[in-house]
LUMDREN-267990 format. One line per 2 residues: their letters; for each residue x, y, z of C-alpha. Coordinates in nm, 2 decimals, always signed. Layout:
N
A = X/Y/Z ~ ...
***
This chain:
630
XX = +0.00/+0.00/+0.00 ~ +0.13/+0.34/-0.09
XX = +0.20/+0.62/+0.16 ~ +0.14/+0.98/+0.06
XX = +0.29/+1.28/+0.23 ~ +0.06/+1.58/+0.20
XX = +0.21/+1.91/+0.28 ~ -0.02/+2.21/+0.24
XX = +0.12/+2.56/+0.26 ~ -0.06/+2.79/+0.50
XX = -0.23/+3.09/+0.35 ~ -0.07/+3.31/+0.62
XX = +0.27/+3.26/+0.47 ~ +0.24/+3.18/+0.11
XX = +0.61/+3.17/+0.04 ~ +0.71/+2.85/-0.13
XX = +1.04/+2.85/+0.07 ~ +0.84/+2.70/+0.36
XX = +0.75/+2.41/+0.13 ~ +1.11/+2.36/+0.04
XX = +1.21/+2.34/+0.41 ~ +0.95/+2.09/+0.48
XX = +1.06/+1.88/+0.18 ~ +1.42/+1.89/+0.29
XX = +1.31/+1.76/+0.63 ~ +1.11/+1.46/+0.49
XX = +1.37/+1.20/+0.61 ~ +1.33/+1.33/+0.97
XX = +0.95/+1.31/+0.95 ~ +0.90/+1.67/+1.08
XX = +0.60/+1.89/+0.99 ~ +0.44/+1.63/+0.77
XX = +0.10/+1.48/+0.74 ~ +0.15/+1.11/+0.65
XX = -0.16/+0.93/+0.53 ~ -0.21/+0.57/+0.44
XX = -0.50/+0.58/+0.19 ~ -0.77/+0.32/+0.21
XX = -0.88/+0.14/-0.11 ~ -1.10/+0.37/-0.30
XX = -1.28/+0.34/-0.63 ~ -1.30/+0.61/-0.90
XX = -1.66/+0.68/-0.80 ~ -1.55/+0.75/-0.45
XX = -1.30/+1.00/-0.58 ~ -1.58/+1.21/-0.72
XX = -1.52/+1.15/-1.09 ~ -1.79/+1.20/-1.36
XX = -1.97/+0.89/-1.47 ~ -1.86/+0.95/-1.83
XX = -1.50/+0.93/-1.72 ~ -1.56/+0.62/-1.52
XX = -1.72/+0.45/-1.82 ~ -1.43/+0.55/-2.04
XX = -1.18/+0.40/-1.78 ~ -1.39/+0.08/-1.78
XX = -1.36/+0.06/-2.16 ~ -0.98/+0.10/-2.13
XX = -0.97/-0.18/-1.87 ~ -0.87/+0.05/-1.58
XX = -1.06/-0.06/-1.27 ~ -0.88/+0.08/-0.97
XX = -0.70/+0.41/-0.92 ~ -0.33/+0.41/-0.83
XX = -0.21/+0.56/-0.50 ~ -0.11/+0.89/-0.66
XX = -0.45/+0.91/-0.83 ~ -0.63/+0.84/-0.51
XX = -0.46/+1.14/-0.34 ~ -0.42/+1.39/-0.63
XX = -0.76/+1.37/-0.80 ~ -0.98/+1.50/-0.51
XX = -0.73/+1.78/-0.44 ~ -0.71/+1.89/-0.80
XX = -1.09/+1.88/-0.82 ~ -1.10/+2.13/-0.53
XX = -0.91/+2.37/-0.75 ~ -0.58/+2.37/-0.55
XX = -0.23/+2.41/-0.70 ~ -0.05/+2.07/-0.67
XX = +0.31/+1.95/-0.68 ~ +0.29/+1.57/-0.72
XX = +0.60/+1.36/-0.70 ~ +0.58/+0.99/-0.77
XX = +0.79/+0.73/-0.95 ~ +0.76/+0.66/-1.32
XX = +0.48/+0.44/-1.42 ~ +0.27/+0.53/-1.11
XX = -0.02/+0.68/-1.31 ~ +0.07/+1.06/-1.29
XX = -0.07/+1.13/-1.64 ~ -0.42/+1.01/-1.55
XX = -0.39/+1.18/-1.21 ~ -0.41/+1.52/-1.38
XX = -0.60/+1.43/-1.70 ~ -0.91/+1.30/-1.53
XX = -0.98/+1.60/-1.31 ~ -0.88/+1.83/-1.59
XX = -1.14/+1.69/-1.82 ~ -1.40/+1.69/-1.55
XX = -1.35/+2.06/-1.49 ~ -1.38/+2.12/-1.86
XX = -1.70/+1.91/-1.87 ~ -1.86/+2.13/-1.61
XX = -1.75/+2.46/-1.77 ~ -2.03/+2.70/-1.83
XX = -2.12/+2.66/-2.20 ~ -2.30/+2.99/-2.20
XX = -2.00/+3.19/-2.09 ~ -1.84/+3.44/-2.33
XX = -1.65/+3.30/-2.62 ~ -1.29/+3.23/-2.54
XX = -1.00/+3.32/-2.77 ~ -0.74/+3.07/-2.64
XX = -0.74/+2.72/-2.50 ~ -0.86/+2.67/-2.14
XX = -0.59/+2.42/-2.05 ~ -0.22/+2.40/-2.14
XX = -0.02/+2.08/-2.09 ~ +0.35/+2.15/-2.13
XX = +0.59/+1.86/-2.17 ~ +0.97/+1.84/-2.23
XX = +0.98/+1.62/-2.54 ~ +0.79/+1.56/-2.86
XX = +0.76/+1.19/-2.78 ~ +0.59/+1.27/-2.45
XX = +0.37/+1.53/-2.62 ~ +0.24/+1.26/-2.86
XX = +0.18/+1.02/-2.57 ~ -0.02/+1.27/-2.36
XX = -0.22/+1.38/-2.66 ~ -0.31/+1.02/-2.76
XX = -0.42/+0.96/-2.40 ~ -0.64/+1.27/-2.37
XX = -0.79/+1.22/-2.72 ~ -0.88/+0.86/-2.63
XX = -1.06/+0.97/-2.31 ~ -1.25/+1.25/-2.50
XX = -1.36/+1.00/-2.77 ~ -1.47/+0.74/-2.51
XX = -1.66/+1.00/-2.31 ~ -1.84/+1.13/-2.62
XX = -1.81/+1.49/-2.53 ~ -1.77/+1.80/-2.74
XX = -1.41/+1.88/-2.64 ~ -1.12/+1.93/-2.87
XX = -0.75/+1.87/-2.80 ~ -0.45/+1.95/-3.03
XX = -0.08/+1.90/-3.01 ~ +0.18/+2.14/-3.15
XX = +0.55/+2.11/-3.21 ~ +0.80/+2.39/-3.25
XX = +0.90/+2.26/-3.60 ~ +0.55/+2.30/-3.74
XX = +0.50/+2.57/-4.01 ~ +0.29/+2.86/-3.90
XX = +0.01/+2.76/-4.14 ~ -0.02/+2.42/-3.97
XX = -0.03/+2.58/-3.63 ~ -0.30/+2.82/-3.74
XX = -0.51/+2.53/-3.89 ~ -0.46/+2.32/-3.57
XX = -0.59/+2.61/-3.35 ~ -0.88/+2.68/-3.58
XX = -1.21/+2.61/-3.42 ~ -1.04/+2.68/-3.09
XX = -0.95/+2.37/-2.89 ~ -1.01/+2.34/-2.52
XX = -0.68/+2.16/-2.45 ~ -0.33/+2.24/-2.60
XX = -0.05/+1.98/-2.56 ~ +0.29/+2.11/-2.66
XX = +0.65/+2.17/-2.56 ~ +0.73/+2.52/-2.40
XX = +0.92/+2.62/-2.72 ~ +0.59/+2.63/-2.91
XX = +0.43/+2.91/-2.71 ~ +0.68/+3.19/-2.80
XX = +0.66/+3.08/-3.17 ~ +0.28/+3.11/-3.16
XX = +0.31/+3.46/-3.01 ~ +0.56/+3.56/-3.28
XX = +0.34/+3.43/-3.56 ~ +0.02/+3.58/-3.42
XX = -0.14/+3.24/-3.38 ~ -0.20/+3.31/-3.01
XX = -0.23/+3.64/-2.83 ~ -0.09/+3.68/-2.48
XX = -0.40/+3.88/-2.38 ~ -0.63/+3.60/-2.49
XX = -0.44/+3.35/-2.28 ~ -0.46/+3.58/-1.98
XX = -0.84/+3.58/-2.02 ~ -0.90/+3.22/-2.10
XX = -0.64/+3.00/-1.93 ~ -0.79/+2.80/-1.64
XX = -0.54/+2.51/-1.59 ~ -0.17/+2.48/-1.66
XX = +0.00/+2.15/-1.63 ~ +0.38/+2.10/-1.63
XX = +0.44/+1.73/-1.69 ~ +0.79/+1.59/-1.61
XX = +0.86/+1.93/-1.45 ~ +1.21/+1.83/-1.34
XX = +1.31/+1.80/-1.70 ~ +1.16/+2.12/-1.84
XX = +1.44/+2.35/-1.72 ~ +1.72/+2.09/-1.79
XX = +1.60/+2.08/-2.15 ~ +1.66/+2.45/-2.18
XX = +1.31/+2.58/-2.17 ~ +1.35/+2.84/-1.89
XX = +1.32/+3.14/-2.11 ~ +1.01/+2.99/-2.29
XX = +0.85/+2.92/-1.95 ~ +0.91/+3.27/-1.83
XX = +0.73/+3.41/-2.14 ~ +0.43/+3.19/-2.04
XX = +0.44/+3.26/-1.66 ~ +0.43/+3.63/-1.71
XX = +0.08/+3.61/-1.86 ~ -0.07/+3.33/-1.64
XX = -0.38/+3.48/-1.47 ~ -0.42/+3.46/-1.09
XX = -0.73/+3.24/-1.12 ~ -0.53/+2.97/-1.32
XX = -0.48/+2.64/-1.14 ~ -0.12/+2.51/-1.18
XX = -0.01/+2.15/-1.15 ~ +0.35/+2.02/-1.14
XX = +0.40/+1.65/-1.20 ~ +0.75/+1.50/-1.15
XX = +0.93/+1.18/-1.08 ~ +1.21/+1.34/-0.87
XX = +1.26/+1.64/-0.65 ~ +1.53/+1.87/-0.79
XX = +1.65/+2.23/-0.78 ~ +1.47/+2.28/-1.11
XX = +1.13/+2.18/-0.96 ~ +1.19/+2.42/-0.67
XX = +1.26/+2.70/-0.92 ~ +0.94/+2.62/-1.11
XX = +0.74/+2.63/-0.78 ~ +0.87/+2.98/-0.71
XX = +0.80/+3.08/-1.07 ~ +0.45/+2.96/-1.12
XX = +0.27/+2.82/-0.81 ~ +0.09/+3.00/-0.53
XX = +0.00/+2.81/-0.21 ~ +0.06/+2.46/-0.35
XX = -0.01/+2.13/-0.19 ~ +0.29/+1.90/-0.22
XX = +0.23/+1.53/-0.26 ~ +0.51/+1.28/-0.22
XX = +0.43/+0.92/-0.28 ~ +0.65/+0.64/-0.15
XX = +0.61/+0.27/-0.10 ~ +0.58/+0.11/+0.24
XX = +0.92/-0.06/+0.23 ~ +1.10/+0.21/+0.03
XX = +1.21/+0.53/+0.19 ~ +1.22/+0.77/-0.11
XX = +1.31/+0.48/-0.34 ~ +1.53/+0.57/-0.63
XX = +1.47/+0.25/-0.82 ~ +1.14/+0.06/-0.78
XX = +1.17/-0.25/-0.56 ~ +1.00/-0.46/-0.82
XX = +1.30/-0.41/-1.06 ~ +1.59/-0.65/-1.01
XX = +1.93/-0.50/-1.09 ~ +2.22/-0.70/-1.22
XX = +2.56/-0.62/-1.36 ~ +2.83/-0.80/-1.57
XX = +3.20/-0.71/-1.55 ~ +3.37/-0.72/-1.89
XX = +3.62/-0.53/-2.10 ~ +3.50/-0.27/-2.36
XX = +3.60/-0.51/-2.64 ~ +3.39/-0.79/-2.49
XX = +3.07/-0.60/-2.46 ~ +2.96/-0.72/-2.80
XX = +3.03/-1.07/-2.70 ~ +2.83/-1.05/-2.37
XX = +2.53/-0.88/-2.53 ~ +2.53/-1.15/-2.80
XX = +2.53/-1.42/-2.53 ~ +2.24/-1.25/-2.34
XX = +2.02/-1.22/-2.65 ~ +2.12/-1.53/-2.85
XX = +2.11/-1.77/-2.55 ~ +1.77/-1.61/-2.45
XX = +1.85/-1.57/-2.08 ~ +1.68/-1.23/-2.06
XX = +1.31/-1.17/-2.07 ~ +1.17/-0.99/-2.38
XX = +1.09/-0.71/-2.46 ~ +1.44/-0.56/-2.43
XX = +1.54/-0.19/-2.43 ~ +1.91/-0.14/-2.49
XX = +2.08/+0.20/-2.41 ~ +2.39/+0.33/-2.57
XX = +2.56/+0.66/-2.54 ~ +2.63/+0.75/-2.90
XX = +2.44/+0.71/-3.23 ~ +2.74/+0.54/-3.39
XX = +2.75/+0.28/-3.12 ~ +2.38/+0.21/-3.17
XX = +2.44/+0.14/-3.54 ~ +2.74/-0.07/-3.46
XX = +2.54/-0.28/-3.23 ~ +2.25/-0.32/-3.47
XX = +2.48/-0.43/-3.76 ~ +2.66/-0.67/-3.52
XX = +2.33/-0.84/-3.41 ~ +2.20/-0.86/-3.76
XX = +2.49/-1.09/-3.85 ~ +2.35/-1.34/-3.60
XX = +1.99/-1.31/-3.72 ~ +1.88/-1.08/-3.43
XX = +1.65/-0.80/-3.56 ~ +1.64/-0.47/-3.38
XX = +1.53/-0.11/-3.43 ~ +1.71/+0.21/-3.36
XX = +1.58/+0.52/-3.18 ~ +1.78/+0.85/-3.17
XX = +1.74/+1.22/-3.20 ~ +1.87/+1.22/-3.56
XX = +1.56/+1.06/-3.70 ~ +1.25/+1.26/-3.81
XX = +0.98/+1.30/-3.55 ~ +0.72/+1.10/-3.74
XX = +0.96/+0.80/-3.77 ~ +1.04/+0.82/-3.40
XX = +0.68/+0.81/-3.30 ~ +0.61/+0.52/-3.53
XX = +0.90/+0.33/-3.40 ~ +0.77/+0.37/-3.04
XX = +0.42/+0.26/-3.16 ~ +0.56/-0.05/-3.32
XX = +0.77/-0.14/-3.03 ~ +0.48/-0.10/-2.79
XX = +0.26/-0.31/-3.01 ~ +0.52/-0.59/-3.00
XX = +0.62/-0.59/-3.36 ~ +0.99/-0.63/-3.26
XX = +1.15/-0.73/-2.93 ~ +1.48/-0.53/-2.93
XX = +1.50/-0.15/-2.94 ~ +1.84/+0.02/-2.93
XX = +1.80/+0.38/-2.79 ~ +2.06/+0.65/-2.78
XX = +2.04/+0.82/-2.44 ~ +1.93/+1.19/-2.47
XX = +2.16/+1.33/-2.20 ~ +2.34/+1.65/-2.27
XX = +2.68/+1.49/-2.26 ~ +2.58/+1.26/-2.55
XX = +2.47/+1.56/-2.75 ~ +2.79/+1.74/-2.68
XX = +2.99/+1.44/-2.80 ~ +2.80/+1.43/-3.12
XX = +2.84/+1.80/-3.17 ~ +3.21/+1.78/-3.08
XX = +3.26/+1.50/-3.33 ~ +3.09/+1.72/-3.60
XX = +3.32/+2.01/-3.51 ~ +3.63/+1.79/-3.54
XX = +3.54/+1.67/-3.88 ~ +3.41/+2.01/-4.00
XX = +3.73/+2.09/-4.19 ~ +3.73/+1.76/-4.37
XX = +3.37/+1.82/-4.49 ~ +3.40/+2.17/-4.61
XX = +3.46/+2.05/-4.97 ~ +3.15/+1.83/-4.96
XX = +2.93/+2.12/-4.82 ~ +2.71/+1.90/-4.61
XX = +2.75/+1.81/-4.24 ~ +2.57/+1.57/-4.02
XX = +2.20/+1.63/-3.95 ~ +2.13/+1.83/-3.64
XX = +2.00/+1.64/-3.34 ~ +1.65/+1.73/-3.23
XX = +1.66/+1.94/-2.92 ~ +1.31/+1.82/-2.82
XX = +1.40/+1.45/-2.85 ~ +1.36/+1.26/-2.52
XX = +1.33/+0.89/-2.46 ~ +1.47/+0.83/-2.11
XX = +1.20/+1.01/-1.92 ~ +0.82/+1.02/-1.95
XX = +0.77/+0.78/-2.24 ~ +0.55/+0.49/-2.15
XX = +0.72/+0.19/-2.30 ~ +0.47/-0.09/-2.29
XX = +0.57/-0.42/-2.12 ~ +0.95/-0.37/-2.13
XX = +1.08/-0.65/-1.91 ~ +1.45/-0.59/-1.94
XX = +1.67/-0.28/-1.97 ~ +2.03/-0.33/-2.08
XX = +2.29/-0.06/-2.02 ~ +2.54/-0.15/-2.30
XX = +2.71/+0.18/-2.22 ~ +2.69/+0.30/-1.87
XX = +2.51/+0.63/-1.82 ~ +2.71/+0.95/-1.74
XX = +2.54/+1.01/-1.41 ~ +2.34/+0.85/-1.12
XX = +2.03/+1.03/-1.24 ~ +2.08/+0.89/-1.59
XX = +2.09/+0.54/-1.45 ~ +1.78/+0.58/-1.24
XX = +1.58/+0.72/-1.53 ~ +1.70/+0.45/-1.77
XX = +1.60/+0.17/-1.52 ~ +1.26/+0.35/-1.48
XX = +1.17/+0.23/-1.83 ~ +1.09/-0.11/-1.69
XX = +0.88/-0.21/-1.39 ~ +0.62/+0.04/-1.48
XX = +0.27/+0.03/-1.33 ~ +0.40/-0.19/-1.05
XX = +0.49/-0.48/-1.29 ~ +0.81/-0.67/-1.25
XX = +1.13/-0.60/-1.45 ~ +1.50/-0.63/-1.45
XX = +1.81/-0.44/-1.56 ~ +2.15/-0.55/-1.67
XX = +2.46/-0.32/-1.69 ~ +2.77/-0.41/-1.88
XX = +3.05/-0.24/-1.69 ~ +3.40/-0.21/-1.82
XX = +3.71/-0.11/-1.62 ~ +3.68/+0.25/-1.74
XX = +3.32/+0.27/-1.62 ~ +3.39/+0.11/-1.28
XX = +3.43/+0.44/-1.10 ~ +3.09/+0.57/-1.21
XX = +2.93/+0.24/-1.14 ~ +3.06/+0.25/-0.78
XX = +2.90/+0.59/-0.74 ~ +2.57/+0.45/-0.85
XX = +2.60/+0.16/-0.61 ~ +2.69/+0.38/-0.32
XX = +2.40/+0.62/-0.39 ~ +2.15/+0.33/-0.41
XX = +2.30/+0.18/-0.09 ~ +2.25/+0.51/+0.10
XX = +1.87/+0.48/+0.05 ~ +1.87/+0.12/+0.17
XX = +1.79/-0.01/+0.52 ~ +2.11/-0.06/+0.72
XX = +1.99/-0.40/+0.84 ~ +2.02/-0.54/+0.49
XX = +2.37/-0.66/+0.39 ~ +2.31/-0.78/+0.03
XX = +2.41/-0.56/-0.26 ~ +2.13/-0.39/-0.45
XX = +2.30/-0.45/-0.79 ~ +2.41/-0.82/-0.80
XX = +2.62/-1.02/-1.06 ~ +2.40/-1.17/-1.33
XX = +2.36/-1.54/-1.24 ~ +2.22/-1.69/-1.56
XX = +2.52/-1.65/-1.79 ~ +2.81/-1.88/-1.72
XX = +3.17/-1.81/-1.84 ~ +3.17/-2.12/-2.05
XX = +2.86/-2.01/-2.23 ~ +3.02/-1.67/-2.31
XX = +3.35/-1.82/-2.42 ~ +3.17/-2.07/-2.66
XX = +3.06/-1.76/-2.87 ~ +3.39/-1.57/-2.85
XX = +3.54/-1.69/-3.18 ~ +3.22/-1.61/-3.38
XX = +3.16/-1.27/-3.20 ~ +3.52/-1.15/-3.26
XX = +3.52/-1.26/-3.62 ~ +3.19/-1.08/-3.69
XX = +3.30/-0.77/-3.50 ~ +3.59/-0.72/-3.74
XX = +3.34/-0.68/-4.03 ~ +3.15/-0.40/-3.85
XX = +3.39/-0.12/-3.95 ~ +3.36/+0.26/-3.92
XX = +3.29/+0.28/-4.29 ~ +3.01/+0.03/-4.26
XX = +2.86/+0.22/-3.96 ~ +2.88/+0.55/-4.15
XX = +2.71/+0.41/-4.46 ~ +2.44/+0.23/-4.26
XX = +2.37/+0.54/-4.05 ~ +2.33/+0.75/-4.37
XX = +2.12/+0.48/-4.54 ~ +1.89/+0.45/-4.24
XX = +1.84/+0.82/-4.21 ~ +1.76/+0.85/-4.59
XX = +1.50/+0.57/-4.56 ~ +1.34/+0.73/-4.25
XX = +1.32/+1.07/-4.41 ~ +1.15/+0.93/-4.71
XX = +0.91/+0.74/-4.49 ~ +0.85/+1.05/-4.28
XX = +0.80/+1.31/-4.54 ~ +0.68/+1.16/-4.87
XX = +0.45/+0.90/-4.72 ~ +0.30/+1.12/-4.44
XX = -0.01/+1.22/-4.64 ~ -0.06/+0.86/-4.76
XX = -0.04/+0.71/-4.41 ~ -0.29/+0.97/-4.29
XX = -0.54/+0.85/-4.55 ~ -0.45/+0.48/-4.52
XX = -0.35/+0.42/-4.15 ~ -0.35/+0.04/-4.20
XX = -0.06/+0.07/-4.44 ~ +0.16/+0.17/-4.15
XX = +0.19/-0.20/-4.07 ~ +0.39/-0.24/-4.39
XX = +0.65/+0.01/-4.27 ~ +0.90/-0.17/-4.05
XX = +1.19/-0.02/-3.86 ~ +1.38/-0.34/-3.78
XX = +1.49/-0.41/-4.14 ~ +1.84/-0.53/-4.21
XX = +2.10/-0.26/-4.27 ~ +2.38/-0.49/-4.39
XX = +2.39/-0.57/-4.76 ~ +2.44/-0.94/-4.70
XX = +2.20/-1.18/-4.53 ~ +2.30/-1.34/-4.20
XX = +2.50/-1.66/-4.25 ~ +2.31/-1.98/-4.15
XX = +2.59/-2.10/-3.92 ~ +2.57/-1.77/-3.73
XX = +2.20/-1.74/-3.72 ~ +2.14/-2.09/-3.58
XX = +2.33/-2.17/-3.27 ~ +2.43/-2.54/-3.23
XX = +2.32/-2.70/-2.90 ~ +2.67/-2.84/-2.83
XX = +2.80/-2.48/-2.78 ~ +2.56/-2.41/-2.49
XX = +2.64/-2.56/-2.15 ~ +2.36/-2.73/-1.96
XX = +2.33/-2.46/-1.69 ~ +2.26/-2.19/-1.96
XX = +2.02/-2.42/-2.14 ~ +1.83/-2.46/-1.81
XX = +1.83/-2.09/-1.76 ~ +1.70/-2.03/-2.11
XX = +1.41/-2.28/-2.05 ~ +1.32/-2.10/-1.73
XX = +1.30/-1.77/-1.91 ~ +1.08/-1.92/-2.18
XX = +0.85/-2.08/-1.93 ~ +0.82/-1.75/-1.75
XX = +0.74/-1.57/-2.07 ~ +0.47/-1.83/-2.16
XX = +0.32/-1.79/-1.81 ~ +0.29/-1.42/-1.87
XX = +0.12/-1.47/-2.20 ~ +0.43/-1.36/-2.39
XX = +0.47/-1.67/-2.62 ~ +0.44/-1.54/-2.97
XX = +0.59/-1.57/-3.31 ~ +0.95/-1.48/-3.36
XX = +1.02/-1.11/-3.40 ~ +0.69/-0.98/-3.29
XX = +0.37/-0.94/-3.12 ~ +0.13/-1.15/-2.92
XX = -0.22/-1.25/-2.97 ~ -0.34/-0.90/-3.04
XX = -0.10/-0.87/-3.34 ~ -0.24/-1.19/-3.49
XX = -0.59/-1.04/-3.46 ~ -0.47/-0.73/-3.64
XX = -0.33/-0.96/-3.91 ~ -0.66/-1.13/-3.95
XX = -0.85/-0.80/-3.97 ~ -0.61/-0.67/-4.23
XX = -0.68/-0.98/-4.45 ~ -1.05/-0.93/-4.42
XX = -1.01/-0.57/-4.54 ~ -0.81/-0.67/-4.84
XX = -0.93/-0.66/-5.20 ~ -1.13/-0.98/-5.27
XX = -1.05/-0.97/-5.64 ~ -0.67/-0.96/-5.57
XX = -0.69/-1.24/-5.32 ~ -0.92/-1.47/-5.51
XX = -0.78/-1.82/-5.57 ~ -0.96/-2.03/-5.83
XX = -0.81/-2.35/-5.67 ~ -0.99/-2.29/-5.34
XX = -0.91/-2.14/-5.00 ~ -0.55/-2.10/-4.90
XX = -0.63/-2.15/-4.54 ~ -0.51/-2.48/-4.38
XX = -0.54/-2.63/-4.04 ~ -0.23/-2.47/-3.90
XX = -0.23/-2.12/-4.03 ~ +0.03/-1.96/-4.26
XX = +0.34/-2.03/-4.06 ~ +0.22/-2.37/-3.93
XX = +0.17/-2.51/-4.29 ~ +0.53/-2.44/-4.38
XX = +0.64/-2.66/-4.09 ~ +0.41/-2.95/-4.18
XX = +0.52/-3.25/-4.38 ~ +0.50/-3.28/-4.75
XX = +0.16/-3.21/-4.91 ~ -0.06/-3.48/-5.06
XX = -0.07/-3.32/-5.40 ~ +0.08/-3.05/-5.62
XX = -0.20/-2.81/-5.55 ~ -0.13/-2.81/-5.18
XX = +0.24/-2.76/-5.25 ~ +0.17/-2.46/-5.47
XX = -0.05/-2.31/-5.20 ~ +0.23/-2.34/-4.95
XX = +0.46/-2.16/-5.18 ~ +0.21/-1.88/-5.23
XX = +0.16/-1.84/-4.86 ~ +0.54/-1.82/-4.81
XX = +0.58/-1.54/-5.06 ~ +0.30/-1.33/-4.93
***
């Protein structure tokens, strides 16, 4: 059961500094009201029946601890600072009362010239995620409300069209607001008259992403009557600065678990590490994935874009498909990659960490090679400043996070691990630590140990037990031989090829996909980048190479996956994806799919027929060939 610390600020002394003092004293338990919330339903929280029906349709039956506390307070109209771990339901904690307040808005009031609610988020990916959630709730509630999302890269004409017919809810990054002012799409005076609710989601990232000036341009026109909400996973100096900048008399909610005093990493996430040299990292990640001793789906973090492509090319040689996510890709492609990964169309996603040091490395690399590229006249594409994957994005059912490269800071480690174990489900993390990274790793361990009970002696991050040294060494020759073929030239060519493909997919096909959303299934992001197909002797691993202990561990992982309902066809989704496949066949052109020899369907389905024995006649053999080529 969750515990929530509620710290209202007295009206007599509205200075937020008092809240800061209370927050600093939370470990001592002074001046706090600590409540253990009883089980409550959404009806008991005072939500509108339309919202409750929408939640039922989405399969959400009970509120999370942060929702139990935050929703009633927000419905009262108070300013709120809510701090809870990732995956705890903070998005619905503010969306549900926000929508209810808009439901009850007086329809006969004077016509507004600006949206009633602003939701500001630090990245475009999170912007898309929040917009999708609020649009889904509006549709399920069947109410006459409109929500739009804006990005700073949108042309002025697109912004004007999006705001035509005046939406009630605007979801965007802070950089969009000054651009709307400059283009005359929104007027500051109109916002002062119309704005009722301002939400800063992932508030601890807004300033670190460089949005301080943009936020100041917004805060200067926020009316006194406007209700302000700050949602954050951590408490930082940036959150304190935003409190002073925007809030008045806020109620601070800090949610912790019973057995975790201000837990940094959720207790439902197991943390492991593997000690290896930098050169052997490819070998160890091959062993983890090829021997199937980790639970799928897997999110792999690297520190540079080049390393992401090197890892993808290396895994391809062994028949392991993966997709890449980084700030160099167009926004439409990034959003579609996230959608496919969440839908289970592929199991491995290689993400480039969006920390500032990584961006500096990429920019420095571009500066160093600037003189060599003057003759060519073209440099590397600029990284998207609004790209963010480590925080806020709701990766669906990620069971394992692998740190191929160790993060540059303790905070980076915590946020990476937060991509698994969301919504109180179980998860695990595995960090590959080289000698050069050992110092930073020790800092992470000591930080996590400081939050731990003194009575416990075991390490929080333990050695990974399912991978034996014999199993790793059995793959060494193959891994080292393949690693030699992944050269800098191959990485550079693959990076350029992938970017060209994604730009074409993003720009030229955007209008087509809007008109034909089902065709998005044909666009896959885990295609091979290498020009040659994987060699059969590398793709299929002989059993004699795997020691009995690792074979047993692999069986355990597969059994656990089957128990969780995760058994599915290779490379992709579960039962829901198969249903989508059937639906797409039903919607196909009957004239194109007509077969004069009879139905193609067999007893075992498309893939099952291929594995069956020889057919009884030539017609059945031809049908199998047709199904294989489709």
